[in-house]
N, C-alpha and C positions, 0 to 999 in steps of 0.2 A: 284666697284661691281664686284665680280668674274664672269668669263665666265660660262654660263649655258650650260650644255651638254644634248642633246637629243639623247640618245643611242637607236637606232632602228635597230641595225644590224641583229636582228632576224626577222624583218618585211619582209614578202614575197613581191617580186617586183610587184606583181599584186594586192596588198591590200593597201588601204589608211589607215593611222594611225587614231586612235580615237582622239577626241578633248582633252581628258584627257592626252593622250600621248604627245601632243605638247603644252599644256596649259602653262607650265612654261616659254616658250620662250618669251611670250609677256611682262613679267616683267623684262627681263634682258637687259643689255646694249650690250652684245654680246652673240652669241649662236654658239656652235659647234654641227653640225648635223652629226651623224654617221648612215649610212644606205643607202638604195636604193633611186631612184628618188622620189617615193611617200613620203618618209620621209621628204625630202627637200621641196617638194611641200606643204605638210601639215603644216610645220612651216611657210612658206611664206604666205599661206592662212590665218593662224591664226594671223600673224603680220598685214596683210592687213585688216582683220576684226577689229583689234584693232587700226588701223591707226598708226602703229608703224614701218612701213617698212623703213622710213627715219631715225629712231632712233637706230635701232638694227643692229649691224654688224654680218653678218652670214658667218660662215665657214662651209665647207662640206667635210666630209671624205666618199668618195663614196663606195658603195658595189662593188662586183665583177661581177655582171650580165652585160649583153650586153648593156642594156639601160643606166646603170650608167656609164659604161666606155665611151660610146659615148657622154653623156652629159658632163662628166668631161673633155673630150678632147675639146668639143665646148666652154666650159666656161674657159678653160685654168687653171684648178685647179692645184695648185702647182707652178704657175708662176705669175710674176707681183705683183702689190700692190693692195690695196683696190680700188674697182671700184663701181660706181653706174650703176645698171643694169635695163633694161626695165622690167616692170612687165606685163606679158601676162596673161590676166584674161578671165574668161567666165562669162556668166550671171546666173550661178548657184553657185557662191561663190568660185569657184576653180581657180587655176592658172595652166598655161601650161609652161613646161620647155623643154621637148624634142620633143614630137610629140603627136598629137591628130588625131582621126579618127572617121568619121561618116559613118555608113554602115547599110544595112538592119537589122532589129531586128529579122528576122526569123531565128530560130536555126536549120532549116533543112539543115544538112551538105551534103545531097545527091546531091543537085543542087547548090553547092558552086559557080561554075563558071557562072551560069545563074541567080543568085540572083540579083535583081535590086531594086532600090529605087527611087520613084518619089520625086524630090527636085527642089527647086529654091534657088540659092545662089548668093550673091553679095560680091565681094571683093573690099572694098571701093566703088567707083561708077560704077565699071564694073560688069556686070552680067556674072558670070562664069559657071552657070549651070541653066538649065530650061528644065526639062523633066526627063527621066529615066536615072539612072546612077548606077555604082557599088559601088563607095565610094568617099568620099571627105576627104583629109588629110591636116592637117595644122602643120607647124613646125616653131618655132622661128628661125630667122636668127640672131645669136649672133654677127655676124661681121658687121651688119648694125644697124641703129637706128630705133627703133619702127617698125620693119618689120616682117611680117609673110609671109612665103612661102606656097602657097596653091597648091595642086595637085587634079585635078578632073579626075577620071577614069570613062569614060562612059561605056566601056566594057572591060573585060579582054583581054589582048593581043593586045589592040589598044593603040596608043600613047596618053598619058594623056594631059590634059590642065594644063598649069603652069601659075601662077601669083604671084605677090609680092605686098604687101600693108599693111595697118595698121589693118583693121578690116574685119572679115569674118562673114557674117550673113546667116543663113540657115533656110529655112522653108521646111518641108519635111513630107513624110509618117512616121509612127512610126519607129524610128531608134535607133540603139545601138551606144552609144558614148564611145570610149575608150580614156582616158586621161592619158598620161604618163604610159601606161601599165595597168591602173585600169579601169575596166568597170563601167560606171555609173549604179546605182542600178535599174533604170527603163528606159523604152523607152521614147524618147522625140520626139516632132514634131517641135521644134524650138531650135536653139542653136547659140550662138555667141562667137567667140574668138576675142580678140582685144588687141593691145598693148596700155596700158594706159599711154598716154604721160604726165599725171599729177602726176604720182607716180613712184618712183624708189626704188629699194632695194639695200642694200649695201653688196657686196661680198668681203670677205677677203680670197683670194685663198691660 
């Protein structure tokens, strides 16, 4: 079966692809994704929904934006052989590749430094937040196994709290979530990111 190409080089780095744009990937044996990080994330989410991450070899031709360059470096695109990679998922059907952020949903930019969010968060068994904070960030550690790096910023200009683990669970006031540069379409009061240790995806760099 020939390689299927998902050409999304025209996709904005802040927009997720539609289901139709990535649908062909689930029927292929191998896929070449061209475009920014959300293009690759969209293909992996579609493969995961179809339970085909273990069957389809994925190659990626990154875009030139900052997020794509950073992820390409982290994944070692262009070097090595085919590898099995951790699938970092959320409880809204998406995947996380580079970085995610939870912050106040208020759009009032005048008080940017003073915007706070009431939240409680656990990173595995450790409580990493309980009260008012500025933001919580999560980033896959591609050099480790099934590991998310989490940063909790209680106040701007103050040292953040750092932790490492497999799963981050957040309950909070209405919040804006940004996943790999794409803003979730509506505020949320609960969110989970986790390294799914039962599922792997196949990367051919």
